[in-house]
C-alpha positions in Angstrom: 0.0 0.0 -0.2 2.7 2.7 1.1 3.1 2.7 -3.2 0.0 3.8 -3.8 0.5 6.3 -1.0 3.1 7.7 -2.6 1.0 7.7 -6.0 -0.3 11.2 -6.6 -3.0 9.9 -9.5 -6.3 10.2 -8.7 -9.9 9.5 -10.9 -13.0 12.0 -10.4 -15.7 10.2 -8.2 -18.4 10.9 -11.4 -16.1 9.0 -13.3 -15.8 5.7 -11.0 -19.7 5.5 -10.1 -19.9 5.6 -14.0 -17.3 2.8 -15.2 -18.4 0.7 -12.0 -22.3 1.1 -12.7 -21.7 0.4 -16.4 -19.7 -3.1 -15.5 -22.1 -4.2 -12.5 -24.9 -3.7 -15.5 -23.0 -5.9 -17.6 -22.2 -8.7 -15.3 -26.1 -9.5 -15.0 -27.0 -8.8 -18.1 -24.4 -11.6 -19.4 -26.6 -14.0 -16.5 -29.8 -12.8 -17.0 -31.0 -15.1 -18.8 -29.2 -18.5 -17.5 -32.2 -21.1 -15.5 -31.2 -21.7 -12.2 -29.6 -25.1 -12.9 -27.7 -23.4 -15.1 -26.4 -21.0 -12.9 -24.7 -23.8 -10.8 -24.0 -25.8 -13.7 -21.6 -28.9 -13.6 -18.0 -29.6 -11.3 -15.4 -28.6 -13.8 -11.8 -27.9 -13.1 -12.4 -24.8 -15.3 -15.0 -22.8 -14.1 -16.9 -21.5 -11.0 -21.0 -22.2 -10.9 -22.3 -18.7 -11.6 -24.2 -18.2 -8.9 -20.4 -18.6 -6.9 -19.1 -16.4 -8.9 -21.5 -13.4 -8.7 -21.4 -13.5 -4.7 -17.6 -13.6 -5.3 -17.8 -11.0 -7.7 -19.8 -8.3 -5.0 -17.4 -9.6 -2.0 -14.2 -8.2 -3.9 -16.1 -4.7 -3.6 -17.1 -5.6 -0.1 -13.4 -6.9 0.8 -11.5 -4.5 -0.4 -13.6 -1.0 -0.7 -16.1 -0.9 2.0 -14.2 -2.8 4.5 -10.2 -1.8 3.2 -11.3 1.6 4.0 -14.6 2.1 5.6 -14.4 0.0 8.0 -17.4 -1.9 7.4 -19.5 -4.6 9.1 -19.6 -7.5 7.0 -22.7 -7.2 4.7 -23.6 -11.3 4.5 -23.1 -13.7 7.1 -20.7 -15.8 6.6 -19.5 -14.6 3.3 -16.1 -14.7 3.8 -16.9 -18.4 4.0 -18.6 -18.7 0.9 -16.8 -15.9 -1.8 -13.3 -15.6 -0.1 -11.8 -17.4 -3.1 -8.3 -18.1 -1.5 -9.6 -19.9 1.5 -12.6 -21.6 0.1 -11.0 -24.3 -2.3 -12.4 -24.9 -5.7 -14.2 -28.4 -5.8 -16.4 -27.3 -2.5 -18.2 -24.4 -4.4 -20.9 -27.0 -5.4 -21.5 -27.6 -2.5 -21.7 -24.8 -0.6 -24.5 -23.2 1.3 -25.1 -20.3 -1.6 -27.9 -17.8 -0.6 -30.0 -18.4 -3.3 -30.1 -16.5 -7.0 -32.7 -13.8 -5.1 -30.9 -13.5 -2.1 -27.4 -13.4 -3.9 -28.9 -10.1 -6.2 -29.5 -8.7 -3.1 -26.4 -8.9 -1.8 -24.5 -7.5 -4.8 -27.0 -4.4 -4.6 -26.6 -3.4 -1.0 -22.6 -3.7 -1.9 -23.2 -1.6 -5.0 -25.3 1.1 -3.3 -23.3 1.5 -0.9 -19.9 1.6 -3.1 -21.6 4.1 -5.4 -23.0 6.1 -1.8 -19.0 6.4 -0.6 -18.2 8.1 -4.3 -21.3 10.9 -4.3 -19.8 13.7 -4.1 -16.6 12.7 -2.9 -13.0 13.2 -4.0 -10.8 10.4 -4.1 -7.5 9.7 -3.6 -4.6 8.0 -5.2 -5.3 4.8 -2.7 -9.2 4.9 -2.7 -8.9 5.5 -6.9 -6.6 2.7 -7.1 -9.2 0.5 -5.2 -11.9 1.1 -6.7 -9.9 0.2 -10.0 -8.9 -2.7 -9.0 -12.6 -4.1 -7.8 -13.9 -2.5 -11.2 -11.2 -4.4 -13.5 -11.9 -8.0 -11.4 -15.8 -7.4 -12.5 -14.3 -6.7 -15.8 -12.1 -10.1 -15.8 -15.1 -12.1 -14.6 -17.3 -10.7 -17.2 -14.7 -12.0 -19.7 -14.6 -15.2 -17.7 -18.8 -15.5 -17.9 -18.4 -15.4 -21.7 -16.3 -18.5 -21.9 -17.8 -20.0 -19.6 -21.2 -20.1 -21.3 -19.2 -21.2 -24.1 -17.4 -24.4 -22.1 -20.9 -25.2 -20.7 -22.7 -25.0 -24.5 -25.1 -22.4 -23.4 -26.3 -19.6 -26.1 -24.6 -16.6 -26.5 -25.0 -13.9 -24.3 -27.3 -10.6 -25.8 -25.5 -7.6 -24.1 -28.0 -5.3 -25.8 -28.4 -2.3 -23.6 -25.4 -2.6 -21.8 -22.3 -2.4 -24.5 -22.5 -4.9 -26.2 -24.1 -6.0 -29.5 -26.5 -8.3 -31.6 -25.1 -11.7 -31.2 -23.6 -12.8 -34.7 -20.4 -15.2 -35.0 -18.2 -11.9 -35.1 -16.7 -12.2 -39.1 -16.5 -8.9 -40.1 -14.5 -9.9 -43.8 -11.4 -8.4 -44.7 -9.7 -11.9 -45.4 -6.0 -12.5 -44.9 -2.8 -11.1 -44.0 0.2 -12.7 -44.5 3.8 -12.1 -44.0 6.3 -10.5 -41.3 7.2 -7.2 -40.7 11.0 -6.5 -39.1 11.5 -5.2 -35.8 15.0 -3.6 -35.4 15.3 -5.0 -31.6 17.6 -2.7 -29.0 16.9 -2.1 -25.5 14.1 -1.7 -24.1 11.9 -1.1 -21.1 9.5 -3.7 -20.3 7.0 -3.6 -17.9 5.1 -0.5 -16.1 6.5 2.7 -16.2 5.9 4.0 -12.6 3.9 7.5 -14.1 1.3 5.3 -15.7 -2.1 5.6 -14.3 -2.7 1.9 -13.2 -1.1 -0.9 -12.6 -1.3 -4.6 -11.4 2.2 -5.7 -9.3 3.1 -8.0 -12.1 3.7 -5.3 -14.4 6.1 -3.4 -12.2 8.2 -1.8 -13.0 10.0 -1.0 -16.9 13.4 -2.3 -16.9 15.8 -2.3 -19.8 16.0 -5.7 -21.8 18.2 -6.2 -24.7 16.1 -7.1 -27.8 18.0 -8.7 -30.6 16.7 -7.5 -34.0 13.9 -10.1 -35.3 10.6 -10.8 -37.2 7.1 -11.2 -36.3 3.6 -12.2 -37.9 1.9 -9.1 -39.1 -1.2 -11.5 -37.7 -2.5 -14.4 -35.7 -2.4 -17.6 -37.4 -5.9 -18.2 -39.3 -8.3 -21.1 -39.2 -7.2 -22.4 -42.2 -3.5 -22.1 -41.3 -4.4 -24.4 -38.2 -6.0 -26.6 -40.4 -3.2 -27.3 -41.8 -1.1 -29.0 -39.3 -3.9 -31.2 -38.7 -4.2 -32.3 -41.9 -0.4 -32.8 -41.8 -0.9 -35.1 -39.2 0.4 -32.7 -36.3 -1.1 -34.1 -33.9 0.0 -37.4 -34.1 3.4 -36.4 -34.6 5.6 -36.5 -31.1 7.9 -34.4 -31.7 6.9 -31.7 -32.5 5.2 -31.9 -29.0 7.1 -30.7 -25.7 6.9 -33.7 -22.8 4.5 -32.2 -21.2 2.1 -31.3 -24.1 2.9 -34.8 -25.4 1.2 -36.4 -21.9 -1.7 -34.0 -22.3 -2.5 -35.0 -26.2 -2.3 -38.0 -24.7 -4.4 -38.3 -21.6 -7.1 -35.8 -23.6 -7.1 -37.7 -27.3 -7.3 -34.1 -28.8 -7.2 -34.5 -32.5 -7.8 -31.0 -33.1 -8.7 -27.6 -31.3 -11.7 -28.3 -28.5 -14.4 -26.8 -30.5 -13.5 -27.9 -33.9 -15.7 -30.9 -35.5 -15.1 -32.3 -39.3 -18.4 -32.4 -41.3 -19.1 -33.9 -44.6 -18.8 -30.3 -45.8 -15.4 -29.8 -44.5 -14.4 -28.2 -40.7 -17.0 -26.7 -38.3 -16.4 -25.1 -35.1 -19.7 -25.2 -31.9 -20.1 -21.1 -30.8 -22.0 -21.1 -27.7 -24.8 -23.4 -28.5 -24.6 -24.1 -32.3 -22.5 -25.0 -35.0 -21.0 -22.5 -37.8 -19.1 -23.1 -40.8 -15.2 -22.3 -39.8 -14.1 -19.2 -40.5 -11.2 -19.8 -42.5 -9.3 -16.6 -42.0 -10.2 -15.5 -38.4 -7.7 -16.6 -35.8 -7.3 -19.9 -34.5 -9.1 -19.5 -31.0 -9.6 -21.7 -27.5 -5.4 -22.9 -28.2 -3.7 -24.4 -25.5 -0.2 -23.4 -25.8 1.0 -26.8 -26.1 -1.1 -26.9 -29.9 0.7 -23.3 -30.2 4.1 -25.1 -29.5 3.4 -27.8 -31.8 2.2 -25.4 -34.8 5.4 -24.0 -34.2 7.7 -26.4 -34.2 5.9 -27.8 -37.0 5.6 -24.7 -39.4 9.3 -23.9 -38.6 8.8 -20.9 -36.8 8.6 -20.1 -32.9 6.5 -18.3 -30.2 7.7 -14.7 -29.6 8.7 -13.9 -26.0 6.8 -11.9 -23.7 9.6 -9.1 -24.1 9.5 -9.3 -28.5 5.8 -9.3 -28.4 5.9 -6.5 -26.4 7.9 -4.3 -28.1 6.2 -5.5 -31.4 2.8 -4.0 -30.0 4.3 -0.9 -28.3 7.6 0.6 -29.3 8.4 3.3 -32.2 10.8 3.1 -34.7 14.1 5.7 -34.9 13.8 8.0 -38.0 16.9 5.5 -39.4 14.9 2.6 -38.8 17.7 1.2 -37.4 16.2 0.9 -33.3 13.7 1.7 -31.3 12.9 5.6 -29.7 12.5 5.3 -25.8 8.6 6.1 -26.1 6.4 3.3 -25.6 2.8 3.2 -26.9 0.0 2.6 -24.3 -2.2 0.7 -27.5 -0.6 -0.8 -30.2 -1.7 2.6 -32.5 -0.5 5.0 -29.9 -2.1 6.5 -26.6 -5.7 7.4 -27.7 -8.5 5.5 -25.7 -9.7 2.3 -27.6 -12.5 3.2 -30.0 -14.7 0.4 -32.4 -12.3 1.5 -35.1 -9.1 0.6 -33.7 -9.7 -3.4 -32.6 -12.7 -6.5 -31.4 -13.1 -5.6 -28.4 -16.3 -5.0 -25.4 -17.8 -8.7 -27.0 -19.1 -6.0 -29.8 -18.7 -8.6 -32.5 -19.4 -11.3 -29.9 -16.7 -13.4 -31.8 -13.5 -13.1 -34.1 -13.5 -11.0 -36.7 -10.9 -11.6 -39.6 -7.6 -11.1 -39.3 -7.0 -8.3 -41.8 -9.9 -6.7 -39.8 -8.9 -3.0 -38.3 -6.3 -1.9 -40.0 -6.3 1.3 -37.8 -5.5 -0.7 -34.7 -1.7 -1.7 -36.1 1.5 -0.9 -34.2 4.1 1.2 -35.3 5.5 -1.7 -37.0 2.6 -2.6 -38.8 1.1 -5.9 -36.6 -2.4 -6.0 -36.7 -4.7 -7.0 -33.9 -2.5 -7.1 -31.4 -5.1 -5.5 -28.9 -8.7 -8.1 -29.3 -10.1 -10.6 -31.1 -7.4 -13.5 -29.3 -5.3 -13.1 -26.3 -2.0 -14.2 -28.3 0.5 -16.7 -25.9 4.2 -16.2 -26.2 7.1 -18.5 -25.5 7.7 -16.9 -21.6 7.1 -18.4 -18.4 5.0 -16.6 -16.3 7.3 -14.6 -13.3 8.0 -11.6 -11.7 9.5 -8.5 -13.3 12.3 -7.4 -11.1 10.2 -4.3 -9.7 8.1 -6.6 -7.9 7.5 -6.9 -4.5 5.0 -8.0 -2.6 2.8 -4.4 -1.6 -0.1 -5.0 -3.5 -3.9 -5.2 -1.3 -4.9 -8.4 -3.5 -1.5 -10.6 -2.9 -2.7 -13.8 -4.2 -3.5 -12.1 -7.5 -0.1 -13.0 -9.0 2.5 -14.5 -6.5 1.0 -17.8 -6.5 1.2 -18.3 -10.0 4.8 -17.4 -11.0 6.1 -20.1 -12.9 3.6 -22.7 -13.6 1.6 -20.3 -16.0 2.4 -19.1 -20.0 2.3 -15.1 -20.3 -0.3 -14.2 -23.2 -0.7 -10.8 -24.0 -3.5 -8.6 -26.3 -7.0 -9.0 -25.2 -9.7 -10.6 -26.9 -12.5 -10.1 -28.4 -14.4 -10.6 -24.4 -11.8 -7.9 -23.3 -13.1 -5.0 -21.9 -11.3 -1.9 -23.6 -9.9 -0.8 -20.6 -7.5 -3.7 -19.9 -6.2 -4.0 -23.6 -3.5 -2.3 -22.9 0.7 -3.0 -24.4 1.9 -3.5 -20.6 -1.3 -5.9 -18.9 0.0 -9.7 -18.6 -2.3 -12.2 -18.6 -1.2 -15.9 -17.3 -2.6 -19.2 -18.1 -1.8 -23.0 -17.4 -0.7 -24.2 -20.9 -3.5 -26.5 -21.3 -5.8 -24.2 -20.8 -8.2 -24.0 -23.8 -11.5 -22.6 -22.5 -9.5 -18.8 -22.8 -10.2 -17.2 -26.5 -6.6 -17.6 -26.8 -4.9 -17.9 -30.0 -1.0 -16.5 -31.3 1.3 -15.3 -34.0 4.6 -16.5 -34.4 8.1 -15.7 -35.9 10.8 -17.1 -37.9 13.2 -19.6 -36.8 13.3 -22.1 -34.1 12.9 -22.0 -30.4 14.2 -18.0 -29.0 
């Protein structure tokens, strides 16, 4: 907390209240059509009961805002024994005495009312600003999780009309493929967040110099058509293409293709929520594990970019002679301008992936497209702390338990909120996860 107290960056209360209200409306919209049985769902390692997630989202505001700042008494008797994600084991969440749907929504409403009341007419200081944003972004993350949980459970696509969304569709806006690589000159690059940026998570601290050799990187992520070639070439059956753990995963799961793909008489199809659609050949391959991405790279004579390479391609700007990079870092691939619909496929506006050639206005300085939105992109890098990391963060369990066990993903997906799709953001998941809306782009050559 000391680092927060030393910062002077604040957000007006009305802006915080507006965004928190919008996020809550969206959260409720994401589950409003689900029946009570669907709100519980089956016990699966990669999801939680929707009903539990709702209470947990409200509990986060209660714990990190209302209690931490105001000493507010618990709003729900026994709430800590229900919703604290680091003391309540995952597999026990289906057997908890959770409040009914009606009572859960009432708890959420009480929390939300108190959260807005403490903002009304106030002038938040730096600590209050940060904790409000932390709770807001936490809700944003769970909203994205609700979206891919619905995909996992074969529920229909959510209808987000009136909650910052768009009519449900498969999301493909055309504009085709975008083949080829771009040249990035390399040089000394500041990886991580600078101390003067408005909001950072603990694992983004802090910017530090890294030496990056010149490299090439694909202009766009690997497409469905390109990944289908890997399948047709027998890539899932060639052990030499897979690392040891990846081959164990492939044998254990029996995977022969991405999780939602099916080969029909008319060619490949994929399941999009509760319906089958023809595979969009120029859309990015999505719901891909890190193992599958790595095996594809070995087959194609390519490799995954390191986190530093990916970050440099998205954030850096070349010098006038093109021989190195300047010291400037862009907040988003296209610059510092807040994301707009022309830049990237975000906020579930399309409810699915667009072609990799879409959104040219979102290109990075080097010509890489869709480094924000569409699909999260796996990197070669394991998730470790940056040199400036210290365990002085209100949500201490956010990163620390996962260092070394996960891989870094960058960029954001079509269901990611725009306010989280900045270049420094580090997502992190285990390499076997294929429920996340994740794909990958590649670099020429073998492993870096």
